[in-house]
LUMLUM-873818 format. One record per residue (C-alpha): residue in one letter; y, x negated, z. Coordinates in steps of 0.001 Angstrom, whole numbers, plus 500000, padded with zeros to 6 digits. Each point is the difference from the previous one (the first is absolute). Layout:
// LUMLUM-873818
aYXZ...
END
This chain:
// LUMLUM-873818
m500417500001500054a503140498710499431f502377499432502210t503509498468500254v501029497686502766n504357500468500776i501599497130501308y503341499558501223y500774496504500583t503341499291502092g502047496999501232k503277498435500382n502703498885497306g498435501600496527s496301497992500833a498059502732499628r501311500043496323k499705495983499491f496300500522501218a499271502558497183q501923497680497291a497585497125501681m496962501647499404i501098500459496101d501175496980499390s496755498616501383g498449501629498179i497485502086502774v501302503336499001e498668499484496730d496917498331501087i499356503466502637r500871502220496996a497016498359497716e497637500108503047s496704502639499324g501346503086501657n503471499917500240l501620503775498656r503730498421500567y502178497624502097e504142500673499686y503067498590502066f502146503006500742f503598499647501706p501085502515502611m503952501057499168e500584500505503322d498201496927501517e500752496751498572e498326497924502033t496528502014499197v497035499683496843l498000502729499120l496761498384498969i497581502947497974d496312498573500162s497820502167497868w496020498914500327q496939502385498598d497961499565503440q500334498514502939h496635497103498328a503036498410498090l502443500342502547d497812498076502492l498985496979496862h504199499618499823h500109500355504082a496916497035499249s502255498263497078p502021496197500711m503076501410499414m499647501913502887e500471496661501595q503396499601497496i501529503216500858t499727499711503847q501574496672499776l503573502152497783r499679502431502412d500544497689502914r502588497787498262y502088502884499593d498955501568503906l499289503622498329h498274502307502065m498197502661498678k499255503903499853v497276501339498362e498877503655498298r496444500297498220y499569503872497681i497083500862498385s500401500938496498d498881503884500143a499299501273496097s499209503279501762g501759503021498892d502254501116496656a502281497471499340a501231502221496836l502091502165502788n502030496693500295d500731499595496160s503331502414500171f501859497428503216i498631497319497271r502652497784497854e498115498176496984
END
């Protein structure tokens, strides 16, 4: 079952944005996106909170995430988080394919 993890990275003096940029510049983001089972890995910036970065991280299943967590790149990510002195809040959402998605169509503009 697919799921999404939202991670809010919060720091001081722009450190969360610097962390996200370092993740991109180092190639770690592309490596994660290339991992088997990764469905989405994107950073977003809340408009009303310049000290927080939101990571939306989606995986095919728990096994894929477990493999990611066991990979050598997790040490690199941990080192970057420590370098930028970030704190984290994590939310986890399970994808729900039930229901009639067509009911939402009138609210969506493509």
